[in-house]
DRENTORKOL-3810 file (N, C-alpha, C; in nm, 4 decimals):
REM DRENTORKOL-3810
@n.u->7.6818; n.v->-3.0076; n.w->-6.8622; ca.u->7.5762; ca.v->-2.9146; ca.w->-6.8996; c.u->7.5651; c.v->-2.8060; c.w->-6.7926
@n.u->7.5336; n.v->-2.6868; n.w->-6.8365; ca.u->7.5219; ca.v->-2.5759; ca.w->-6.7425; c.u->7.3989; c.v->-2.5919; c.w->-6.6531
@n.u->7.4026; n.v->-2.5214; n.w->-6.5407; ca.u->7.2878; ca.v->-2.5217; ca.w->-6.4491; c.u->7.1632; c.v->-2.4654; c.w->-6.5184
@n.u->7.1800; n.v->-2.3550; n.w->-6.5940; ca.u->7.0660; ca.v->-2.2972; ca.w->-6.6669; c.u->7.0100; c.v->-2.3960; c.w->-6.7683
@n.u->7.0976; n.v->-2.4621; n.w->-6.8412; ca.u->7.0537; ca.v->-2.5580; ca.w->-6.9419; c.u->6.9721; c.v->-2.6712; c.w->-6.8814
@n.u->7.0222; n.v->-2.7284; n.w->-6.7724; ca.u->6.9508; ca.v->-2.8380; ca.w->-6.7063; c.u->6.8161; c.v->-2.7897; c.w->-6.6524
@n.u->6.8141; n.v->-2.6706; n.w->-6.5946; ca.u->6.6893; ca.v->-2.6150; ca.w->-6.5399; c.u->6.5855; c.v->-2.5940; c.w->-6.6493
@n.u->6.6275; n.v->-2.5388; n.w->-6.7634; ca.u->6.5332; ca.v->-2.5103; ca.w->-6.8715; c.u->6.4845; c.v->-2.6391; c.w->-6.9384
@n.u->6.5699; n.v->-2.7390; n.w->-6.9506; ca.u->6.5240; ca.v->-2.8686; ca.w->-7.0034; c.u->6.4131; c.v->-2.9234; c.w->-6.9139
@n.u->6.4332; n.v->-2.9163; n.w->-6.7822; ca.u->6.3309; ca.v->-2.9643; ca.w->-6.6888; c.u->6.2033; c.v->-2.8811; c.w->-6.6994
@n.u->6.2181; n.v->-2.7489; n.w->-6.7104; ca.u->6.1004; ca.v->-2.6620; ca.w->-6.7241; c.u->6.0226; c.v->-2.6912; c.w->-6.8519
@n.u->6.0951; n.v->-2.7162; n.w->-6.9612; ca.u->6.0256; ca.v->-2.7421; ca.w->-7.0872; c.u->5.9501; c.v->-2.8748; c.w->-7.0819
@n.u->6.0053; n.v->-2.9723; n.w->-7.0125; ca.u->5.9343; ca.v->-3.0991; ca.w->-6.9937; c.u->5.8070; c.v->-3.0756; c.w->-6.9119
@n.u->5.8163; n.v->-2.9894; n.w->-6.8088; ca.u->5.6974; ca.v->-2.9532; ca.w->-6.7301; c.u->5.5947; c.v->-2.8808; c.w->-6.8174
@n.u->5.6434; n.v->-2.7941; n.w->-6.9063; ca.u->5.5541; ca.v->-2.7205; ca.w->-6.9956; c.u->5.4792; c.v->-2.8158; c.w->-7.0881
@n.u->5.5499; n.v->-2.9117; n.w->-7.1437; ca.u->5.4847; ca.v->-3.0104; ca.w->-7.2313; c.u->5.3788; c.v->-3.0890; c.w->-7.1544
@n.u->5.4104; n.v->-3.1270; n.w->-7.0300; ca.u->5.3132; ca.v->-3.2005; ca.w->-6.9490; c.u->5.1939; c.v->-3.1112; c.w->-6.9144
@n.u->5.2176; n.v->-2.9835; n.w->-6.8896; ca.u->5.1074; ca.v->-2.8906; ca.w->-6.8616; c.u->5.0149; c.v->-2.8783; c.w->-6.9822
@n.u->5.0701; n.v->-2.8887; n.w->-7.1040; ca.u->4.9860; ca.v->-2.8858; ca.w->-7.2238; c.u->4.8966; c.v->-3.0099; c.w->-7.2272
@n.u->4.9546; n.v->-3.1249; n.w->-7.1954; ca.u->4.8772; ca.v->-3.2497; ca.w->-7.1915; c.u->4.7713; c.v->-3.2436; c.w->-7.0808
@n.u->4.8083; n.v->-3.1864; n.w->-6.9664; ca.u->4.7168; ca.v->-3.1759; ca.w->-6.8524; c.u->4.6155; c.v->-3.0615; c.w->-6.8689
@n.u->4.6305; n.v->-2.9827; n.w->-6.9742; ca.u->4.5465; ca.v->-2.8643; ca.w->-6.9982; c.u->4.5481; c.v->-2.7716; c.w->-6.8768
@n.u->4.6678; n.v->-2.7531; n.w->-6.8226; ca.u->4.6879; ca.v->-2.6692; ca.w->-6.7051; c.u->4.7187; c.v->-2.5264; c.w->-6.7512
@n.u->4.6142; n.v->-2.4525; n.w->-6.7853; ca.u->4.6293; ca.v->-2.3178; ca.w->-6.8396; c.u->4.6986; c.v->-2.2244; c.w->-6.7415
@n.u->4.6697; n.v->-2.2369; n.w->-6.6133; ca.u->4.7310; ca.v->-2.1484; ca.w->-6.5135; c.u->4.8829; c.v->-2.1661; c.w->-6.5127
@n.u->4.9294; n.v->-2.2898; n.w->-6.5177; ca.u->5.0734; ca.v->-2.3153; ca.w->-6.5194; c.u->5.1355; c.v->-2.2611; c.w->-6.6477
@n.u->5.0673; n.v->-2.2848; n.w->-6.7611; ca.u->5.1197; ca.v->-2.2372; ca.w->-6.8886; c.u->5.1276; c.v->-2.0847; c.w->-6.8933
@n.u->5.0295; n.v->-2.0182; n.w->-6.8366; ca.u->5.0295; ca.v->-1.8716; ca.w->-6.8383; c.u->5.1516; c.v->-1.8158; c.w->-6.7671
@n.u->5.2013; n.v->-1.8858; n.w->-6.6658; ca.u->5.3197; ca.v->-1.8412; ca.w->-6.5940; c.u->5.4488; c.v->-1.8802; c.w->-6.6657
@n.u->5.4466; n.v->-1.9896; n.w->-6.7411; ca.u->5.5684; ca.v->-2.0409; ca.w->-6.8043; c.u->5.5963; c.v->-1.9784; c.w->-6.9406
@n.u->5.4945; n.v->-1.9194; n.w->-7.0008; ca.u->5.5069; ca.v->-1.8701; ca.w->-7.1383; c.u->5.5127; c.v->-1.7181; c.w->-7.1379
@n.u->5.6042; n.v->-1.6642; n.w->-7.2151; ca.u->5.6210; ca.v->-1.5193; ca.w->-7.2299; c.u->5.4975; c.v->-1.4583; c.w->-7.2963
@n.u->5.4637; n.v->-1.3363; n.w->-7.2569; ca.u->5.3459; ca.v->-1.2689; ca.w->-7.3141; c.u->5.3601; c.v->-1.2474; c.w->-7.4641
@n.u->5.4840; n.v->-1.2418; n.w->-7.5160; ca.u->5.5086; ca.v->-1.2180; ca.w->-7.6589; c.u->5.5465; c.v->-1.3455; c.w->-7.7338
@n.u->5.5017; n.v->-1.4605; n.w->-7.6853; ca.u->5.5363; ca.v->-1.5896; ca.w->-7.7450; c.u->5.5130; c.v->-1.5915; c.w->-7.8965
@n.u->5.6079; n.v->-1.6542; n.w->-7.9668; ca.u->5.5923; ca.v->-1.6874; ca.w->-8.1086; c.u->5.6006; c.v->-1.8396; c.w->-8.1159
@n.u->5.4886; n.v->-1.9059; n.w->-8.1458; ca.u->5.4812; ca.v->-2.0522; ca.w->-8.1462; c.u->5.4480; c.v->-2.0962; c.w->-8.2876
@n.u->5.5463; n.v->-2.1564; n.w->-8.3551; ca.u->5.5276; ca.v->-2.2036; ca.w->-8.4919; c.u->5.5136; c.v->-2.3553; c.w->-8.4901
@n.u->5.3946; n.v->-2.4026; n.w->-8.5247; ca.u->5.3659; ca.v->-2.5464; ca.w->-8.5273; c.u->5.4334; c.v->-2.6115; c.w->-8.6477
@n.u->5.4419; n.v->-2.7424; n.w->-8.6460; ca.u->5.5024; ca.v->-2.8160; ca.w->-8.7576; c.u->5.4208; c.v->-2.8015; c.w->-8.8861
@n.u->5.2964; n.v->-2.7583; n.w->-8.8737; ca.u->5.2104; ca.v->-2.7332; ca.w->-8.9908; c.u->5.2309; c.v->-2.5920; c.w->-9.0461
@n.u->5.3161; n.v->-2.5132; n.w->-8.9820; ca.u->5.3455; ca.v->-2.3735; ca.w->-9.0149; c.u->5.2414; c.v->-2.2771; c.w->-8.9581
@n.u->5.1435; n.v->-2.3277; n.w->-8.8845; ca.u->5.0467; ca.v->-2.2392; ca.w->-8.8187; c.u->5.1166; c.v->-2.1643; c.w->-8.7056
@n.u->5.0843; n.v->-2.0384; n.w->-8.6909; ca.u->5.1408; ca.v->-1.9560; ca.w->-8.5842; c.u->5.0407; c.v->-1.9391; c.w->-8.4714
@n.u->5.0910; n.v->-1.9388; n.w->-8.3500; ca.u->5.0099; ca.v->-1.9091; ca.w->-8.2331; c.u->5.0811; c.v->-1.8047; c.w->-8.1484
@n.u->5.0012; n.v->-1.7257; n.w->-8.0782; ca.u->5.0490; ca.v->-1.6374; ca.w->-7.9728; c.u->5.0240; c.v->-1.7098; c.w->-7.8412
@n.u->5.0651; n.v->-1.6488; n.w->-7.7323; ca.u->5.0353; ca.v->-1.7059; ca.w->-7.6011; c.u->4.8846; c.v->-1.7219; c.w->-7.5853
@n.u->4.8113; n.v->-1.6167; n.w->-7.6189; ca.u->4.6658; ca.v->-1.6182; ca.w->-7.6009; c.u->4.5977; c.v->-1.7229; c.w->-7.6888
@n.u->4.6385; n.v->-1.7323; n.w->-7.8164; ca.u->4.5721; ca.v->-1.8282; ca.w->-7.9048; c.u->4.6106; c.v->-1.9720; c.w->-7.8722
@n.u->4.7360; n.v->-1.9958; n.w->-7.8325; ca.u->4.7785; ca.v->-2.1312; ca.w->-7.7958; c.u->4.6978; c.v->-2.1812; c.w->-7.6765
@n.u->4.6937; n.v->-2.1015; n.w->-7.5705; ca.u->4.6205; ca.v->-2.1419; ca.w->-7.4498; c.u->4.4702; c.v->-2.1403; c.w->-7.4759
@n.u->4.4217; n.v->-2.0420; n.w->-7.5502; ca.u->4.2789; ca.v->-2.0336; ca.w->-7.5823; c.u->4.2289; c.v->-2.1545; c.w->-7.6588
@n.u->4.3071; n.v->-2.2034; n.w->-7.7556; ca.u->4.2674; ca.v->-2.3229; ca.w->-7.8311; c.u->4.2627; c.v->-2.4462; c.w->-7.7425
@n.u->4.3508; n.v->-2.4519; n.w->-7.6443; ca.u->4.3488; ca.v->-2.5642; ca.w->-7.5503; c.u->4.2277; c.v->-2.5540; c.w->-7.4583
@n.u->4.2005; n.v->-2.4333; n.w->-7.4073; ca.u->4.0874; ca.v->-2.4145; ca.w->-7.3155; c.u->3.9530; c.v->-2.4402; c.w->-7.3842
@n.u->3.9436; n.v->-2.4072; n.w->-7.5128; ca.u->3.8174; ca.v->-2.4265; ca.w->-7.5856; c.u->3.7964; c.v->-2.5710; c.w->-7.6297
@n.u->3.9030; n.v->-2.6503; n.w->-7.6262; ca.u->3.8944; ca.v->-2.7884; ca.w->-7.6728; c.u->3.9258; c.v->-2.8033; c.w->-7.8203
@n.u->3.9587; n.v->-2.6933; n.w->-7.8884; ca.u->3.9942; ca.v->-2.7012; ca.w->-8.0304; c.u->4.1227; c.v->-2.7811; c.w->-8.0491
@n.u->4.2153; n.v->-2.7686; n.w->-7.9534; ca.u->4.3406; ca.v->-2.8444; ca.w->-7.9555; c.u->4.3536; c.v->-2.9167; c.w->-7.8224
@n.u->4.3629; n.v->-3.0504; n.w->-7.8299; ca.u->4.3767; ca.v->-3.1315; ca.w->-7.7091; c.u->4.5019; c.v->-3.2178; c.w->-7.7239
@n.u->4.6037; n.v->-3.1831; n.w->-7.6464; ca.u->4.7261; ca.v->-3.2621; ca.w->-7.6473; c.u->4.7051; c.v->-3.3857; c.w->-7.5611
@n.u->4.7255; n.v->-3.5031; n.w->-7.6200; ca.u->4.7123; ca.v->-3.6299; ca.w->-7.5485; c.u->4.8467; c.v->-3.6776; c.w->-7.4945
@n.u->4.9543; n.v->-3.6443; n.w->-7.5667; ca.u->5.0896; ca.v->-3.6794; ca.w->-7.5237; c.u->5.1875; c.v->-3.5862; c.w->-7.5927
@n.u->5.2938; n.v->-3.5540; n.w->-7.5213; ca.u->5.4018; ca.v->-3.4717; ca.w->-7.5771; c.u->5.5292; c.v->-3.5134; c.w->-7.5025
@n.u->5.6075; n.v->-3.5982; n.w->-7.5665; ca.u->5.7215; ca.v->-3.6599; ca.w->-7.5005; c.u->5.8518; c.v->-3.6171; c.w->-7.5672
@n.u->5.9339; n.v->-3.5405; n.w->-7.4950; ca.u->6.0613; ca.v->-3.4961; ca.w->-7.5524; c.u->6.1694; c.v->-3.6027; c.w->-7.5410
@n.u->6.2680; n.v->-3.5948; n.w->-7.6319; ca.u->6.3862; ca.v->-3.6812; ca.w->-7.6246; c.u->6.5027; c.v->-3.6106; c.w->-7.6945
@n.u->6.6224; n.v->-3.6589; n.w->-7.6676; ca.u->6.7437; ca.v->-3.6049; ca.w->-7.7307; c.u->6.7547; c.v->-3.4531; c.w->-7.7161
@n.u->6.7127; n.v->-3.3997; n.w->-7.6019; ca.u->6.7117; ca.v->-3.2549; ca.w->-7.5824; c.u->6.8504; c.v->-3.2067; c.w->-7.5393
@n.u->6.8976; n.v->-3.1037; n.w->-7.6068; ca.u->7.0246; ca.v->-3.0404; ca.w->-7.5727; c.u->6.9997; c.v->-2.8931; c.w->-7.5491
@n.u->7.0838; n.v->-2.8324; n.w->-7.4654; ca.u->7.0674; ca.v->-2.6919; ca.w->-7.4293; c.u->7.1927; c.v->-2.6129; c.w->-7.4643
@n.u->7.1710; n.v->-2.4948; n.w->-7.5210; ca.u->7.2773; ca.v->-2.3987; ca.w->-7.5460; c.u->7.2526; c.v->-2.2808; c.w->-7.4532
@n.u->7.3366; n.v->-2.2658; n.w->-7.3519; ca.u->7.3206; ca.v->-2.1615; ca.w->-7.2507; c.u->7.3859; c.v->-2.0331; c.w->-7.2998
@n.u->7.3046; n.v->-1.9291; n.w->-7.3179; ca.u->7.3540; ca.v->-1.7995; ca.w->-7.3630; c.u->7.3463; c.v->-1.6947; c.w->-7.2523
@n.u->7.3381; n.v->-1.7397; n.w->-7.1284; ca.u->7.3311; ca.v->-1.6481; ca.w->-7.0147; c.u->7.1871; c.v->-1.6256; c.w->-6.9721
@n.u->7.1255; n.v->-1.5172; n.w->-7.0196; ca.u->6.9854; ca.v->-1.4897; ca.w->-6.9864; c.u->6.8880; c.v->-1.5597; c.w->-7.0797
@n.u->6.9418; n.v->-1.6340; n.w->-7.1772; ca.u->6.8580; ca.v->-1.7127; ca.w->-7.2690; c.u->6.9172; c.v->-1.8520; c.w->-7.2822
@n.u->6.8299; n.v->-1.9481; n.w->-7.3060; ca.u->6.8726; ca.v->-2.0850; ca.w->-7.3333; c.u->6.7961; c.v->-2.1330; c.w->-7.4560
@n.u->6.8705; n.v->-2.1889; n.w->-7.5525; ca.u->6.8104; ca.v->-2.2457; ca.w->-7.6727; c.u->6.8126; c.v->-2.3973; c.w->-7.6580
@n.u->6.6944; n.v->-2.4575; n.w->-7.6678; ca.u->6.6836; ca.v->-2.6035; ca.w->-7.6640; c.u->6.6636; c.v->-2.6557; c.w->-7.8050
@n.u->6.7222; n.v->-2.7704; n.w->-7.8334; ca.u->6.6936; ca.v->-2.8437; ca.w->-7.9555; c.u->6.6673; c.v->-2.9877; c.w->-7.9162
@n.u->6.5810; n.v->-3.0534; n.w->-7.9902; ca.u->6.5510; ca.v->-3.1920; ca.w->-7.9585; c.u->6.4419; c.v->-3.2483; c.w->-8.0465
@n.u->6.3867; n.v->-3.3540; n.w->-7.9982; ca.u->6.2800; ca.v->-3.4265; ca.w->-8.0674; c.u->6.1628; c.v->-3.4374; c.w->-7.9712
@n.u->6.0418; n.v->-3.4413; n.w->-8.0257; ca.u->5.9231; ca.v->-3.4650; ca.w->-7.9433; c.u->5.8263; c.v->-3.5529; c.w->-8.0208
@n.u->5.7694; n.v->-3.6491; n.w->-7.9503; ca.u->5.6633; ca.v->-3.7333; ca.w->-8.0056; c.u->5.5322; c.v->-3.6771; c.w->-7.9523
@n.u->5.4426; n.v->-3.6395; n.w->-8.0433; ca.u->5.3214; ca.v->-3.5668; ca.w->-8.0072; c.u->5.1976; c.v->-3.6422; c.w->-8.0547
@n.u->5.0995; n.v->-3.6520; n.w->-7.9678; ca.u->4.9673; ca.v->-3.7016; ca.w->-8.0029; c.u->4.8697; c.v->-3.5915; c.w->-7.9664
@n.u->4.7890; n.v->-3.5498; n.w->-8.0637; ca.u->4.7012; ca.v->-3.4341; ca.w->-8.0449; c.u->4.5700; c.v->-3.4559; c.w->-8.1199
@n.u->4.4644; n.v->-3.3963; n.w->-8.0697; ca.u->4.3374; ca.v->-3.3888; ca.w->-8.1424; c.u->4.3150; c.v->-3.2426; c.w->-8.1762
@n.u->4.3070; n.v->-3.2134; n.w->-8.3058; ca.u->4.2819; ca.v->-3.0769; ca.w->-8.3517; c.u->4.1439; c.v->-3.0736; c.w->-8.4154
@n.u->4.0527; n.v->-3.0004; n.w->-8.3535; ca.u->3.9134; ca.v->-2.9928; ca.w->-8.4004; c.u->3.8533; c.v->-3.1327; c.w->-8.4150
@n.u->3.8853; n.v->-3.2209; n.w->-8.3197; ca.u->3.8300; ca.v->-3.3557; ca.w->-8.3167; c.u->3.9032; c.v->-3.4576; c.w->-8.4013
@n.u->4.0060; n.v->-3.4156; n.w->-8.4755; ca.u->4.0807; ca.v->-3.5071; ca.w->-8.5622; c.u->4.2094; c.v->-3.5514; c.w->-8.4933
@n.u->4.2214; n.v->-3.6828; n.w->-8.4621; ca.u->4.3419; ca.v->-3.7308; ca.w->-8.3944; c.u->4.4618; c.v->-3.7356; c.w->-8.4894
@n.u->4.5804; n.v->-3.7089; n.w->-8.4339; ca.u->4.7011; ca.v->-3.7097; ca.w->-8.5142; c.u->4.8193; c.v->-3.7408; c.w->-8.4218
@n.u->4.9101; n.v->-3.8258; n.w->-8.4678; ca.u->5.0327; ca.v->-3.8564; ca.w->-8.3947; c.u->5.1499; c.v->-3.8389; c.w->-8.4898
@n.u->5.2546; n.v->-3.7751; n.w->-8.4415; ca.u->5.3702; ca.v->-3.7480; ca.w->-8.5261; c.u->5.4892; c.v->-3.7136; c.w->-8.4375
@n.u->5.6055; n.v->-3.7078; n.w->-8.5005; ca.u->5.7284; ca.v->-3.6688; ca.w->-8.4311; c.u->5.7833; c.v->-3.5436; c.w->-8.4970
@n.u->5.8484; n.v->-3.4593; n.w->-8.4154; ca.u->5.9065; ca.v->-3.3351; ca.w->-8.4662; c.u->6.0484; c.v->-3.3187; c.w->-8.4143
@n.u->6.1252; n.v->-3.2397; n.w->-8.4848; ca.u->6.2478; ca.v->-3.1810; ca.w->-8.4335; c.u->6.2106; c.v->-3.0394; c.w->-8.3960
@n.u->6.2625; n.v->-2.9895; n.w->-8.2858; ca.u->6.2231; ca.v->-2.8556; ca.w->-8.2435; c.u->6.3411; c.v->-2.7710; c.w->-8.1988
@n.u->6.3197; n.v->-2.6416; n.w->-8.2073; ca.u->6.4051; ca.v->-2.5403; ca.w->-8.1463; c.u->6.3139; c.v->-2.4597; c.w->-8.0559
@n.u->6.3560; n.v->-2.4419; n.w->-7.9329; ca.u->6.2727; ca.v->-2.3810; ca.w->-7.8296; c.u->6.3601; c.v->-2.2817; c.w->-7.7534
@n.u->6.3150; n.v->-2.1579; n.w->-7.7414; ca.u->6.3952; ca.v->-2.0540; ca.w->-7.6766; c.u->6.3277; c.v->-2.0094; c.w->-7.5472
@n.u->6.4059; n.v->-2.0066; n.w->-7.4412; ca.u->6.3605; ca.v->-1.9600; ca.w->-7.3100; c.u->6.4466; c.v->-1.8420; c.w->-7.2682
@n.u->6.3865; n.v->-1.7495; n.w->-7.1942; ca.u->6.4578; ca.v->-1.6312; ca.w->-7.1458; c.u->6.4318; c.v->-1.6139; c.w->-6.9967
@n.u->6.5351; n.v->-1.5741; n.w->-6.9251; ca.u->6.5197; ca.v->-1.5418; ca.w->-6.7840; c.u->6.4654; c.v->-1.3994; c.w->-6.7752
@n.u->6.3411; n.v->-1.3859; n.w->-6.7301; ca.u->6.2739; ca.v->-1.2565; ca.w->-6.7203; c.u->6.2555; c.v->-1.2223; c.w->-6.5731
@n.u->6.3433; n.v->-1.1376; n.w->-6.5221; ca.u->6.3385; ca.v->-1.0949; ca.w->-6.3825; c.u->6.3376; c.v->-1.2135; c.w->-6.2859
@n.u->6.4202; n.v->-1.3136; n.w->-6.3155; ca.u->6.4349; ca.v->-1.4281; ca.w->-6.2263; c.u->6.3441; c.v->-1.5457; c.w->-6.2569
@n.u->6.2552; n.v->-1.5316; n.w->-6.3568; ca.u->6.1655; ca.v->-1.6407; ca.w->-6.3950; c.u->6.1932; c.v->-1.6800; c.w->-6.5405
@n.u->6.2211; n.v->-1.8083; n.w->-6.5608; ca.u->6.2429; ca.v->-1.8586; ca.w->-6.6970; c.u->6.1087; c.v->-1.8746; c.w->-6.7672
@n.u->6.0983; n.v->-1.8175; n.w->-6.8884; ca.u->5.9748; ca.v->-1.8284; ca.w->-6.9678; c.u->6.0092; c.v->-1.8641; c.w->-7.1122
@n.u->5.9227; n.v->-1.9452; n.w->-7.1734; ca.u->5.9392; ca.v->-1.9808; ca.w->-7.3134; c.u->5.8993; c.v->-1.8621; c.w->-7.4001
@n.u->5.9875; n.v->-1.8241; n.w->-7.4949; ca.u->5.9594; ca.v->-1.7101; ca.w->-7.5814; c.u->5.9367; c.v->-1.7505; c.w->-7.7270
@n.u->5.9867; n.v->-1.8676; n.w->-7.7675; ca.u->5.9676; ca.v->-1.9095; ca.w->-7.9072; c.u->5.9761; c.v->-2.0610; c.w->-7.9193
@n.u->5.8983; n.v->-2.1141; n.w->-8.0122; ca.u->5.8984; ca.v->-2.2572; ca.w->-8.0456; c.u->5.8878; c.v->-2.2673; c.w->-8.1970
@n.u->5.9675; n.v->-2.3532; n.w->-8.2551; ca.u->5.9637; ca.v->-2.3821; ca.w->-8.3992; c.u->5.9836; c.v->-2.5320; c.w->-8.4131
@n.u->5.8930; n.v->-2.5979; n.w->-8.4844; ca.u->5.9089; ca.v->-2.7421; ca.w->-8.5012; c.u->5.8915; c.v->-2.7814; c.w->-8.6473
@n.u->5.9580; n.v->-2.8912; n.w->-8.6814; ca.u->5.9513; ca.v->-2.9473; ca.w->-8.8158; c.u->5.9133; c.v->-3.0927; c.w->-8.8027
@n.u->5.8079; n.v->-3.1309; n.w->-8.8743; ca.u->5.7596; ca.v->-3.2695; ca.w->-8.8694; c.u->5.8627; c.v->-3.3627; c.w->-8.9322
@n.u->5.8876; n.v->-3.4736; n.w->-8.8631; ca.u->5.9777; ca.v->-3.5769; ca.w->-8.9168; c.u->5.8989; c.v->-3.6694; c.w->-9.0090
@n.u->5.9645; n.v->-3.7234; n.w->-9.1109; ca.u->5.8945; ca.v->-3.8180; ca.w->-9.1988; c.u->5.8492; c.v->-3.9403; c.w->-9.1204
@n.u->5.7369; n.v->-3.9977; n.w->-9.1626; ca.u->5.6831; ca.v->-4.1172; ca.w->-9.0953; c.u->5.7754; c.v->-4.2357; c.w->-9.1108
END
């Protein structure tokens, strides 16, 4: 695996943990200002709405565990694919599910940032 691929896999794992930890400051640095985040429910979020929903308590990630993650190194961009097991409370309603995801990161002036996320819920 390329150095960029390994680095971005590690960064994305940190990003998932920051969501669970509700570490908005860390997320603000890791996520691109033009983020396109497509949830498995087809709901879209921007950087501001994703972090804002976490800060308000509307969305509380309890766990987000990646597995089977692979990286495609395209130079200044890395595309991740994999699986994640997610436990979340949305507006007070608990939910646990697994997804397959595609996640795109870009090197922006020496800092890797997530620019897009797309996930599809796996059958129970």
